[in-house]
C-alpha positions in Angstrom: 40.1 -12.4 -5.0 37.7 -15.0 -3.9 37.5 -13.6 -0.1 37.2 -10.5 -1.3 33.8 -11.2 -3.8 33.0 -13.2 -1.3 32.2 -10.3 1.1 30.8 -7.7 -1.4 28.6 -10.8 -2.0 27.4 -10.3 1.6 27.6 -7.3 1.7 25.8 -6.3 -1.9 22.7 -8.5 -1.1 21.6 -6.9 2.3 21.1 -3.5 0.8 19.0 -4.9 -2.2 16.6 -6.5 0.4 16.9 -3.5 2.4 16.0 -0.9 -1.0 13.6 -3.5 -2.2 10.2 -1.5 -2.5 7.5 -3.5 -0.2 4.9 -1.3 -1.4 1.3 -2.2 -3.8 0.6 0.3 -6.0 -3.2 1.2 -5.9 -5.9 3.4 -7.3 -7.7 5.8 -5.1 -11.9 4.9 -5.6 -13.6 7.4 -3.4 -13.7 6.7 0.0 -13.5 9.2 2.9 -10.6 10.9 1.8 -11.4 13.7 0.7 -7.8 15.2 -0.3 -8.0 13.3 -2.6 -8.8 12.1 -6.3 -10.8 9.8 -7.6 -7.8 7.8 -9.6 -5.4 9.5 -7.2 -2.5 6.6 -7.7 -1.0 5.9 -3.9 1.6 3.5 -3.1 0.0 0.9 -0.1 2.5 -0.4 2.5 1.0 -2.9 4.5 3.0 -3.4 8.6 2.9 -5.0 11.2 0.0 -2.9 13.1 -0.7 -0.4 10.1 -1.9 0.0 7.0 -0.1 3.3 5.0 -1.4 5.4 2.6 1.5 7.5 0.8 1.7 10.1 -1.8 4.8 10.9 -2.9 6.7 10.0 0.0 3.5 11.9 2.1 1.6 9.5 5.0 -2.0 10.4 3.5 -4.1 8.4 6.1 -3.2 5.1 8.3 -5.5 2.7 9.6 -5.2 0.0 12.4 -5.1 -3.3 11.1 -7.3 -4.2 14.5 -9.8 -2.2 12.0 -9.6 -3.8 9.2 -12.7 -5.9 8.8 -12.9 -6.5 5.2 -10.7 -6.2 2.2 -11.9 -7.3 -1.5 -9.7 -6.8 -4.5 -11.1 -6.1 -7.8 -13.9 -4.0 -10.2 -16.8 -5.1 -8.0 -18.6 -2.1 -7.1 -20.8 -1.8 -4.2 -23.9 1.3 -4.0 -26.1 2.2 -1.0 -29.6 0.5 -2.6 -32.4 3.4 -2.2 -36.1 3.5 -2.0 -37.1 3.0 -4.9 -34.5 -0.3 -5.9 -36.3 -1.6 -3.5 
């Protein structure tokens, strides 16, 4: 009986790790993806060589990790300056 429990534990732990979702829930706040509306919820996956945005199982964007130059987090707002703001 103990051997059976040991075998089941060895199988169930790896299966639970495989089944886990290693994504981050993010909200699209605007940018260069024309088919997405502001406020759309997505899942963000950070892979070894790319960053993927997934919506309902469909890949929306795939960014090579080498193309990422800056990452920010939070509610900060960046707006371009116009001539009247100088």
